[in-house]
VOMINU-429033 format. One record per residue: residue number from 1; residue in three letters; x, y, z of N, C-alpha, C in turn. Coordinates in Angstrom, 1 decimal. Example, Ala and Ser with C-alpha at 12.3 -4.5 7.8 and 13.67 -1.06 7.14 Angstrom:
+-----+-----+--------+---------+--------+---------+----------+--------+--------+---------+--------+
!   n ! res ! n.east ! n.north !   n.up ! ca.east ! ca.north !  ca.up ! c.east ! c.north !   c.up !
+-----+-----+--------+---------+--------+---------+----------+--------+--------+---------+--------+
!   1 ! ALA !   13.2 !    -5.7 !    7.8 !    12.3 !     -4.5 !    7.8 !   13.2 !    -3.3 !    7.8 !
!   2 ! SER !   12.8 !    -2.2 !    7.1 !    13.7 !     -1.1 !    7.1 !   12.9 !     0.0 !    7.9 !
+-----+-----+--------+---------+--------+---------+----------+--------+--------+---------+--------+
//
This chain:
+-----+-----+--------+---------+--------+---------+----------+--------+--------+---------+--------+
!   n ! res ! n.east ! n.north !   n.up ! ca.east ! ca.north !  ca.up ! c.east ! c.north !   c.up !
+-----+-----+--------+---------+--------+---------+----------+--------+--------+---------+--------+
!   1 ! MET !  -45.0 !    49.3 !  196.6 !   -44.2 !     48.1 !  197.0 !  -43.4 !    48.4 !  198.2 !
!   2 ! THR !  -43.5 !    47.4 !  199.2 !   -42.8 !     47.6 !  200.4 !  -41.3 !    47.4 !  200.3 !
!   3 ! PRO !  -40.5 !    47.9 !  201.2 !   -39.0 !     47.7 !  201.1 !  -38.6 !    46.2 !  201.1 !
!   4 ! THR !  -39.4 !    45.4 !  201.8 !   -39.0 !     44.0 !  201.9 !  -39.3 !    43.3 !  200.5 !
!   5 ! ARG !  -40.4 !    43.7 !  199.8 !   -40.7 !     43.1 !  198.5 !  -39.6 !    43.6 !  197.5 !
!   6 ! LYS !  -39.2 !    44.9 !  197.6 !   -38.2 !     45.4 !  196.6 !  -36.9 !    44.6 !  196.8 !
!   7 ! LYS !  -36.5 !    44.4 !  198.1 !   -35.3 !     43.6 !  198.3 !  -35.4 !    42.2 !  197.8 !
!   8 ! ARG !  -36.5 !    41.5 !  198.0 !   -36.7 !     40.2 !  197.5 !  -36.7 !    40.1 !  196.0 !
!   9 ! LEU !  -37.4 !    41.1 !  195.4 !   -37.4 !     41.2 !  193.9 !  -35.9 !    41.4 !  193.4 !
!  10 ! ALA !  -35.2 !    42.2 !  194.0 !   -33.8 !     42.4 !  193.6 !  -32.9 !    41.1 !  193.7 !
!  11 ! VAL !  -33.1 !    40.4 !  194.8 !   -32.4 !     39.2 !  195.0 !  -32.8 !    38.1 !  194.0 !
!  12 ! VAL !  -34.1 !    38.0 !  193.8 !   -34.6 !     37.0 !  192.8 !  -34.1 !    37.4 !  191.4 !
!  13 ! SER !  -34.1 !    38.7 !  191.0 !   -33.7 !     39.1 !  189.7 !  -32.2 !    38.8 !  189.5 !
!  14 ! LEU !  -31.4 !    39.1 !  190.5 !   -29.9 !     38.8 !  190.4 !  -29.7 !    37.3 !  190.3 !
!  15 ! LEU !  -30.4 !    36.5 !  191.1 !   -30.3 !     35.1 !  191.0 !  -30.6 !    34.5 !  189.6 !
!  16 ! VAL !  -31.7 !    35.0 !  189.0 !   -32.1 !     34.6 !  187.7 !  -31.0 !    35.0 !  186.7 !
!  17 ! LEU !  -30.6 !    36.2 !  186.8 !   -29.5 !     36.8 !  185.9 !  -28.2 !    35.9 !  186.0 !
!  18 ! GLY !  -27.8 !    35.6 !  187.2 !   -26.6 !     34.8 !  187.5 !  -26.7 !    33.4 !  186.9 !
!  19 ! VAL !  -27.9 !    32.7 !  187.1 !   -28.1 !     31.4 !  186.6 !  -28.1 !    31.4 !  185.1 !
!  20 ! GLY !  -28.8 !    32.4 !  184.5 !   -28.8 !     32.6 !  183.0 !  -27.5 !    32.8 !  182.4 !
!  21 ! SER !  -26.7 !    33.6 !  183.1 !   -25.3 !     33.9 !  182.6 !  -24.4 !    32.6 !  182.7 !
!  22 ! ALA !  -24.5 !    31.9 !  183.8 !   -23.7 !     30.7 !  183.9 !  -24.1 !    29.7 !  182.9 !
!  23 ! THR !  -25.4 !    29.5 !  182.6 !   -25.9 !     28.6 !  181.6 !  -25.4 !    29.0 !  180.2 !
!  24 ! ALA !  -25.4 !    30.3 !  179.9 !   -24.9 !     30.7 !  178.6 !  -23.4 !    30.5 !  178.4 !
!  25 ! ILE !  -22.7 !    30.7 !  179.5 !   -21.2 !     30.5 !  179.4 !  -20.9 !    29.0 !  179.2 !
!  26 ! ALA !  -21.7 !    28.1 !  180.0 !   -21.5 !     26.7 !  179.8 !  -21.8 !    26.2 !  178.4 !
!  27 ! LEU !  -22.9 !    26.7 !  177.9 !   -23.3 !     26.3 !  176.5 !  -22.3 !    26.7 !  175.5 !
!  28 ! VAL !  -21.7 !    27.9 !  175.6 !   -20.7 !     28.4 !  174.7 !  -19.4 !    27.5 !  174.8 !
!  29 ! ALA !  -19.0 !    27.2 !  176.0 !   -17.8 !     26.4 !  176.2 !  -18.0 !    25.0 !  175.7 !
!  30 ! LEU !  -19.2 !    24.4 !  175.9 !   -19.5 !     23.0 !  175.4 !  -19.5 !    23.0 !  173.9 !
!  31 ! ASN !  -20.1 !    24.1 !  173.3 !   -20.2 !     24.2 !  171.8 !  -18.8 !    24.2 !  171.2 !
!  32 ! ASP !  -17.9 !    24.8 !  171.8 !   -16.5 !     24.9 !  171.3 !  -15.8 !    23.6 !  171.3 !
!  33 ! ASN !  -16.2 !    22.7 !  172.2 !   -15.6 !     21.4 !  172.4 !  -16.3 !    20.2 !  171.8 !
!  34 ! ILE !  -17.4 !    20.5 !  171.1 !   -18.1 !     19.4 !  170.5 !  -17.3 !    18.9 !  169.2 !
!  35 ! ARG !  -17.2 !    17.6 !  169.1 !   -16.6 !     17.0 !  167.9 !  -17.7 !    16.4 !  167.1 !
!  36 ! PHE !  -17.8 !    16.8 !  165.9 !   -18.8 !     16.3 !  165.0 !  -18.3 !    14.9 !  164.4 !
!  37 ! SER !  -19.1 !    13.9 !  164.4 !   -18.7 !     12.6 !  163.9 !  -19.2 !    12.4 !  162.5 !
!  38 ! ILE !  -18.2 !    12.1 !  161.6 !   -18.5 !     12.0 !  160.2 !  -17.8 !    10.9 !  159.6 !
!  39 ! GLY !  -18.2 !    10.5 !  158.4 !   -17.5 !      9.5 !  157.6 !  -16.9 !    10.1 !  156.3 !
!  40 ! PRO !  -16.2 !     9.3 !  155.6 !   -15.6 !      9.8 !  154.3 !  -16.6 !    10.4 !  153.3 !
!  41 ! SER !  -17.8 !     9.7 !  153.2 !   -18.8 !     10.2 !  152.3 !  -19.3 !    11.6 !  152.6 !
!  42 ! GLU !  -19.4 !    11.9 !  153.9 !   -19.8 !     13.3 !  154.3 !  -18.7 !    14.3 !  154.0 !
!  43 ! ILE !  -17.5 !    13.9 !  154.2 !   -16.4 !     14.8 !  153.9 !  -16.4 !    15.1 !  152.4 !
!  44 ! ILE !  -16.5 !    14.1 !  151.5 !   -16.5 !     14.3 !  150.1 !  -17.7 !    15.2 !  149.7 !
!  45 ! ALA !  -18.9 !    15.0 !  150.3 !   -20.0 !     15.8 !  150.0 !  -20.0 !    17.2 !  150.6 !
!  46 ! GLY !  -19.0 !    17.4 !  151.5 !   -18.9 !     18.7 !  152.1 !  -19.9 !    19.0 !  153.3 !
!  47 ! ASP !  -20.5 !    17.9 !  153.8 !   -21.5 !     18.0 !  154.9 !  -20.8 !    18.0 !  156.3 !
!  48 ! PHE !  -20.1 !    19.0 !  156.6 !   -19.4 !     19.1 !  157.9 !  -19.1 !    20.6 !  158.1 !
!  49 ! PRO !  -19.1 !    20.9 !  159.4 !   -18.7 !     22.3 !  159.7 !  -17.2 !    22.6 !  159.6 !
!  50 ! GLU !  -16.9 !    23.6 !  158.8 !   -15.5 !     23.9 !  158.5 !  -14.8 !    24.5 !  159.8 !
!  51 ! GLY !  -13.5 !    24.2 !  159.9 !   -12.7 !     24.8 !  161.0 !  -13.1 !    24.3 !  162.4 !
!  52 ! ARG !  -13.7 !    23.1 !  162.4 !   -14.1 !     22.5 !  163.7 !  -13.3 !    21.2 !  163.9 !
!  53 ! GLN !  -13.2 !    20.8 !  165.1 !   -12.7 !     19.5 !  165.4 !  -13.7 !    18.4 !  165.0 !
!  54 ! LEU !  -13.2 !    17.4 !  164.3 !   -14.1 !     16.3 !  163.8 !  -13.6 !    15.0 !  164.3 !
!  55 ! ARG !  -14.5 !    14.0 !  164.2 !   -14.2 !     12.6 !  164.5 !  -14.5 !    11.9 !  163.1 !
!  56 ! LEU !  -13.4 !    11.5 !  162.5 !   -13.6 !     10.7 !  161.2 !  -13.6 !     9.3 !  161.5 !
!  57 ! GLY !  -14.6 !     8.6 !  161.1 !   -14.7 !      7.1 !  161.3 !  -14.8 !     6.4 !  160.1 !
!  58 ! GLY !  -14.3 !     5.2 !  160.1 !   -14.3 !      4.3 !  158.9 !  -13.3 !     3.2 !  159.0 !
!  59 ! LEU !  -13.0 !     2.6 !  157.9 !   -12.0 !      1.5 !  157.9 !  -10.7 !     2.0 !  157.3 !
!  60 ! VAL !   -9.6 !     1.4 !  157.7 !    -8.3 !      1.8 !  157.1 !   -8.2 !     1.0 !  155.8 !
!  61 ! ALA !   -8.1 !     1.8 !  154.7 !    -8.1 !      1.2 !  153.4 !   -6.9 !     0.3 !  153.2 !
!  62 ! ALA !   -7.1 !    -0.8 !  152.5 !    -6.1 !     -1.8 !  152.2 !   -5.0 !    -1.2 !  151.4 !
!  63 ! GLY !   -3.7 !    -1.4 !  151.7 !    -2.6 !     -0.9 !  151.0 !   -2.3 !     0.6 !  151.1 !
!  64 ! SER !   -3.0 !     1.3 !  152.1 !    -2.8 !      2.7 !  152.2 !   -1.9 !     3.2 !  153.3 !
!  65 ! VAL !   -1.5 !     2.3 !  154.2 !    -0.6 !      2.7 !  155.3 !    0.8 !     3.0 !  154.8 !
!  66 ! SER !    1.3 !     4.2 !  155.1 !     2.6 !      4.6 !  154.8 !    3.3 !     5.2 !  156.0 !
!  67 ! ARG !    4.4 !     4.7 !  156.4 !     5.1 !      5.2 !  157.6 !    6.5 !     5.8 !  157.2 !
!  68 ! ASP !    6.8 !     6.9 !  157.9 !     8.1 !      7.6 !  157.7 !    9.1 !     6.9 !  158.7 !
!  69 ! PRO !   10.1 !     6.2 !  158.1 !    11.0 !      5.5 !  159.0 !   11.8 !     6.3 !  160.0 !
!  70 ! SER !   11.9 !     7.6 !  159.7 !    12.8 !      8.5 !  160.6 !   11.9 !     9.2 !  161.6 !
!  71 ! SER !   10.6 !     9.0 !  161.6 !     9.8 !      9.7 !  162.6 !    8.6 !     8.8 !  162.9 !
!  72 ! LEU !    7.7 !     9.4 !  163.7 !     6.4 !      8.7 !  164.0 !    5.3 !     9.0 !  163.1 !
!  73 ! ALA !    5.6 !     9.8 !  162.0 !     4.6 !     10.2 !  161.0 !    4.0 !     9.0 !  160.2 !
!  74 ! VAL !    2.7 !     8.9 !  160.2 !     2.0 !      7.9 !  159.4 !    1.0 !     8.5 !  158.6 !
!  75 ! SER !    0.8 !     8.0 !  157.4 !    -0.3 !      8.5 !  156.5 !   -1.1 !     7.2 !  156.1 !
!  76 ! PHE !   -2.4 !     7.4 !  156.0 !    -3.2 !      6.3 !  155.6 !   -4.5 !     6.8 !  155.0 !
!  77 ! GLN !   -5.4 !     6.0 !  154.5 !    -6.7 !      6.4 !  153.9 !   -7.7 !     5.8 !  154.8 !
!  78 ! VAL !   -8.8 !     6.6 !  155.2 !    -9.9 !      6.0 !  155.8 !  -11.0 !     5.9 !  154.8 !
!  79 ! THR !  -11.7 !     4.8 !  154.8 !   -12.7 !      4.6 !  153.8 !  -14.0 !     4.1 !  154.4 !
!  80 ! ASP !  -15.1 !     4.4 !  153.7 !   -16.4 !      3.8 !  154.1 !  -16.8 !     2.8 !  153.0 !
!  81 ! CYS !  -15.9 !     2.4 !  152.2 !   -16.1 !      1.5 !  151.1 !  -16.8 !     2.2 !  149.9 !
!  82 ! ILE !  -16.9 !     3.4 !  150.0 !   -17.5 !      4.2 !  148.9 !  -16.5 !     5.3 !  148.6 !
!  83 ! HIS !  -16.0 !     6.1 !  149.6 !   -15.1 !      7.1 !  149.4 !  -13.9 !     6.9 !  150.3 !
!  84 ! GLU !  -12.8 !     7.6 !  150.0 !   -11.6 !      7.5 !  150.9 !  -11.1 !     8.9 !  151.2 !
!  85 ! VAL !  -10.6 !     9.1 !  152.4 !   -10.1 !     10.4 !  152.8 !   -8.7 !    10.2 !  153.3 !
!  86 ! PRO !   -7.7 !    10.9 !  152.8 !    -6.3 !     10.8 !  153.3 !   -6.2 !    11.3 !  154.7 !
!  87 ! VAL !   -5.4 !    10.6 !  155.6 !    -5.2 !     11.0 !  157.0 !   -3.8 !    11.0 !  157.3 !
!  88 ! THR !   -3.3 !    12.0 !  158.0 !    -1.9 !     12.1 !  158.5 !   -2.0 !    12.1 !  160.0 !
!  89 ! PHE !   -1.0 !    11.4 !  160.6 !    -0.9 !     11.3 !  162.1 !    0.5 !    11.3 !  162.5 !
!  90 ! ASN !    0.9 !    12.0 !  163.5 !     2.3 !     12.0 !  164.0 !    2.2 !    11.6 !  165.4 !
!  91 ! GLY !    2.5 !    10.3 !  165.6 !     2.4 !      9.7 !  167.0 !    2.4 !     8.2 !  167.0 !
!  92 ! ILE !    2.2 !     7.6 !  168.1 !     2.2 !      6.2 !  168.2 !    0.7 !     5.7 !  168.0 !
!  93 ! LEU !    0.6 !     4.8 !  167.0 !    -0.7 !      4.2 !  166.7 !   -1.1 !     3.1 !  167.7 !
!  94 ! PRO !   -2.4 !     2.9 !  167.9 !    -2.8 !      1.8 !  168.8 !   -2.3 !     0.4 !  168.3 !
!  95 ! ASP !   -2.1 !    -0.5 !  169.2 !    -1.7 !     -1.9 !  168.8 !   -2.6 !    -2.5 !  167.8 !
!  96 ! LEU !   -3.9 !    -2.2 !  167.9 !    -4.9 !     -2.9 !  167.0 !   -5.1 !    -2.2 !  165.7 !
!  97 ! PHE !   -4.3 !    -1.2 !  165.4 !    -4.4 !     -0.5 !  164.1 !   -3.8 !    -1.3 !  163.0 !
!  98 ! ARG !   -4.6 !    -1.6 !  162.0 !    -4.1 !     -2.3 !  160.8 !   -5.1 !    -2.0 !  159.6 !
!  99 ! GLU !   -4.7 !    -2.4 !  158.5 !    -5.6 !     -2.3 !  157.3 !   -6.8 !    -3.1 !  157.4 !
! 100 ! GLY !   -7.9 !    -2.5 !  157.1 !    -9.2 !     -3.2 !  157.2 !   -9.9 !    -3.1 !  158.5 !
! 101 ! GLN !   -9.2 !    -2.5 !  159.5 !    -9.6 !     -2.3 !  160.9 !  -10.5 !    -1.0 !  161.0 !
! 102 ! GLY !  -11.5 !    -1.0 !  161.8 !   -12.2 !      0.2 !  162.1 !  -11.4 !     1.2 !  162.9 !
! 103 ! VAL !  -11.5 !     2.4 !  162.5 !   -10.7 !      3.5 !  163.3 !  -11.6 !     4.7 !  163.5 !
! 104 ! ILE !  -11.2 !     5.5 !  164.5 !   -11.8 !      6.8 !  164.7 !  -10.6 !     7.7 !  164.8 !
! 105 ! ALA !  -10.5 !     8.8 !  164.0 !    -9.5 !      9.7 !  164.0 !  -10.0 !    11.1 !  164.5 !
! 106 ! HIS !   -9.4 !    11.7 !  165.5 !    -9.9 !     13.0 !  166.0 !   -8.9 !    14.0 !  165.4 !
! 107 ! GLY !   -9.4 !    15.1 !  164.8 !    -8.6 !     16.1 !  164.2 !   -9.3 !    17.1 !  163.4 !
! 108 ! MET !   -8.6 !    17.7 !  162.4 !    -9.2 !     18.7 !  161.6 !   -8.9 !    18.4 !  160.1 !
! 109 ! LEU !   -9.8 !    18.9 !  159.2 !    -9.6 !     18.7 !  157.8 !   -9.0 !    20.0 !  157.3 !
! 110 ! ASN !   -7.9 !    19.9 !  156.5 !    -7.3 !     21.1 !  155.9 !   -7.9 !    21.5 !  154.6 !
! 111 ! ALA !   -7.5 !    22.6 !  154.0 !    -8.1 !     23.0 !  152.7 !   -7.8 !    22.1 !  151.6 !
! 112 ! ASP !   -6.8 !    21.3 !  151.7 !    -6.4 !     20.3 !  150.6 !   -7.2 !    19.0 !  150.7 !
! 113 ! GLY !   -8.0 !    18.9 !  151.7 !    -8.8 !     17.7 !  151.9 !   -8.1 !    16.6 !  152.6 !
! 114 ! VAL !   -7.0 !    16.9 !  153.3 !    -6.2 !     15.9 !  154.1 !   -6.6 !    16.1 !  155.5 !
! 115 ! PHE !   -7.0 !    15.0 !  156.2 !    -7.4 !     15.1 !  157.6 !   -6.2 !    14.9 !  158.5 !
! 116 ! HIS !   -5.9 !    15.9 !  159.3 !    -4.7 !     15.9 !  160.2 !   -5.2 !    15.4 !  161.6 !
! 117 ! ALA !   -4.9 !    14.2 !  161.9 !    -5.4 !     13.6 !  163.2 !   -4.4 !    13.9 !  164.3 !
! 118 ! HIS !   -4.9 !    14.2 !  165.5 !    -4.1 !     14.3 !  166.7 !   -4.3 !    13.2 !  167.6 !
! 119 ! GLU !   -5.3 !    12.3 !  167.3 !    -5.5 !     11.1 !  168.0 !   -6.2 !    10.1 !  167.1 !
! 120 ! VAL !   -5.7 !     8.8 !  167.2 !    -6.3 !      7.7 !  166.4 !   -6.7 !     6.6 !  167.4 !
! 121 ! LEU !   -7.9 !     6.2 !  167.3 !    -8.4 !      5.1 !  168.1 !   -8.7 !     3.9 !  167.2 !
! 122 ! ALA !   -8.5 !     2.7 !  167.6 !    -8.8 !      1.5 !  166.8 !  -10.0 !     0.8 !  167.5 !
! 123 ! ARG !  -10.9 !     0.3 !  166.7 !   -12.0 !     -0.4 !  167.3 !  -11.6 !    -1.8 !  167.7 !
! 124 ! HIS !  -11.9 !    -2.2 !  168.9 !   -11.4 !     -3.5 !  169.4 !  -12.5 !    -4.5 !  169.7 !
! 125 ! ASP !  -13.7 !    -4.1 !  169.9 !   -14.8 !     -5.0 !  170.0 !  -16.1 !    -4.3 !  169.7 !
! 126 ! GLU !  -17.2 !    -5.0 !  169.9 !   -18.5 !     -4.4 !  169.5 !  -19.1 !    -3.5 !  170.6 !
! 127 ! THR !  -18.4 !    -3.3 !  171.8 !   -18.9 !     -2.5 !  172.8 !  -19.1 !    -1.1 !  172.4 !
! 128 ! TYR !  -18.2 !    -0.5 !  171.7 !   -18.3 !      0.9 !  171.2 !  -18.2 !     0.9 !  169.7 !
! 129 ! MET !  -19.2 !     1.3 !  169.0 !   -19.2 !      1.3 !  167.6 !  -19.9 !     2.6 !  167.1 !
! 130 ! PRO !  -19.1 !     3.6 !  166.7 !   -19.8 !      4.8 !  166.2 !  -20.5 !     4.5 !  164.9 !
! 131 ! PRO !  -21.6 !     5.2 !  164.6 !   -22.4 !      4.9 !  163.5 !  -21.7 !     4.8 !  162.1 !
! 132 ! GLU !  -20.7 !     5.7 !  161.9 !   -20.0 !      5.7 !  160.6 !  -19.2 !     4.5 !  160.5 !
! 133 ! VAL !  -18.6 !     4.0 !  161.5 !   -17.8 !      2.8 !  161.5 !  -18.7 !     1.6 !  161.3 !
! 134 ! GLU !  -19.8 !     1.6 !  162.0 !   -20.7 !      0.5 !  161.9 !  -21.3 !     0.3 !  160.5 !
! 135 ! ARG !  -21.6 !     1.5 !  159.9 !   -22.1 !      1.5 !  158.5 !  -21.0 !     0.9 !  157.6 !
! 136 ! ALA !  -19.8 !     1.4 !  157.7 !   -18.7 !      0.9 !  156.9 !  -18.4 !    -0.6 !  157.1 !
! 137 ! MET !  -18.4 !    -1.0 !  158.4 !   -18.2 !     -2.4 !  158.7 !  -19.3 !    -3.3 !  158.1 !
! 138 ! ALA !  -20.6 !    -2.8 !  158.2 !   -21.7 !     -3.5 !  157.6 !  -21.6 !    -3.7 !  156.1 !
! 139 ! LEU !  -21.1 !    -2.7 !  155.4 !   -20.9 !     -2.8 !  154.0 !  -19.8 !    -3.7 !  153.7 !
! 140 ! ALA !  -18.7 !    -3.6 !  154.5 !   -17.6 !     -4.5 !  154.2 !  -17.9 !    -6.0 !  154.6 !
! 141 ! GLY !  -18.7 !    -6.2 !  155.6 !   -19.1 !     -7.5 !  156.0 !  -20.1 !    -8.1 !  155.1 !
! 142 ! SER !  -20.8 !    -7.3 !  154.3 !   -21.8 !     -7.9 !  153.4 !  -21.2 !    -8.3 !  152.1 !
! 143 ! GLY !  -19.8 !    -8.4 !  152.0 !   -19.2 !     -8.9 !  150.8 !  -18.7 !    -7.7 !  149.9 !
! 144 ! LEU !  -19.0 !    -6.5 !  150.3 !   -18.6 !     -5.4 !  149.4 !  -17.1 !    -5.2 !  149.5 !
! 145 ! VAL !  -16.5 !    -5.2 !  148.3 !   -15.0 !     -5.0 !  148.3 !  -14.8 !    -3.5 !  148.2 !
! 146 ! CYS !  -14.0 !    -3.0 !  149.1 !   -13.8 !     -1.5 !  149.1 !  -13.2 !    -1.1 !  147.7 !
! 147 ! GLY !  -13.8 !    -0.2 !  147.1 !   -13.4 !      0.2 !  145.8 !  -14.5 !    -0.2 !  144.7 !
! 148 ! GLU !  -15.2 !    -1.2 !  145.0 !   -16.3 !     -1.7 !  144.1 !  -17.5 !    -0.7 !  144.3 !
! 149 ! PRO !  -18.1 !    -0.2 !  143.2 !   -19.2 !      0.7 !  143.3 !  -20.3 !     0.0 !  144.1 !
! 150 ! LEU !  -20.9 !     0.8 !  145.0 !   -22.0 !      0.3 !  145.9 !  -23.2 !    -0.2 !  145.0 !
! 151 ! GLU !  -23.5 !     0.5 !  144.0 !   -24.6 !      0.1 !  143.2 !  -24.4 !    -1.3 !  142.5 !
! 152 ! ASP !  -23.2 !    -1.5 !  142.1 !   -22.8 !     -2.8 !  141.5 !  -22.9 !    -3.9 !  142.5 !
! 153 ! HIS !  -22.5 !    -3.7 !  143.7 !   -22.5 !     -4.7 !  144.8 !  -24.0 !    -5.0 !  145.1 !
! 154 ! LEU !  -24.8 !    -3.9 !  145.3 !   -26.2 !     -4.2 !  145.6 !  -26.9 !    -4.9 !  144.5 !
! 155 ! ALA !  -26.6 !    -4.6 !  143.3 !   -27.2 !     -5.4 !  142.2 !  -26.8 !    -6.8 !  142.2 !
! 156 ! THR !  -25.5 !    -7.1 !  142.5 !   -25.1 !     -8.5 !  142.6 !  -25.8 !    -9.2 !  143.8 !
! 157 ! VAL !  -25.9 !    -8.6 !  144.9 !   -26.5 !     -9.2 !  146.1 !  -28.0 !    -9.5 !  145.7 !
! 158 ! ARG !  -28.6 !    -8.6 !  145.0 !   -30.1 !     -8.8 !  144.6 !  -30.2 !    -9.8 !  143.5 !
! 159 ! GLY !  -29.1 !   -10.3 !  142.9 !   -29.2 !    -11.3 !  141.8 !  -29.3 !   -10.7 !  140.4 !
! 160 ! GLN !  -29.1 !    -9.4 !  140.3 !   -29.3 !     -8.7 !  139.0 !  -28.0 !    -8.8 !  138.1 !
! 161 ! ASN !  -26.8 !    -9.1 !  138.6 !   -25.6 !     -9.2 !  137.8 !  -25.1 !   -10.6 !  137.8 !
! 162 ! ARG !  -25.8 !   -11.6 !  137.4 !   -25.3 !    -12.9 !  137.4 !  -24.7 !   -13.3 !  136.0 !
+-----+-----+--------+---------+--------+---------+----------+--------+--------+---------+--------+
//
């Protein structure tokens, strides 16, 4: 092999190694920042990665909002009309936040099953609708009363419980 070819091979090898290393670093960094989107049923079933940032989506359960008058602490339940997950948040809630409203909470689930949110977003129109909120809203919009067993509701809709 001539000296020119050796030099060219070394440059190409270093270039490939550098691009591969940069790609690996970028993938590791992105993987650490990914937020998995889940609903209350997935949390109850345990179908989520532990110790990771999560996006919990669903509806604010009726009668579940509790505010601490001496601070910005708020606790509420997020439901998909099948299961409910308790959520705590310390901060200012969006203006559109209310019971029965679709919400997305960003945070982590602790060992006691309480979701500690560091950000809460309220759904304001149909422009952005995460799948778990859309599913919960579809169930709620179909006449399902949150807390009513889904099987009973489906039987009623199909005319089996008249």
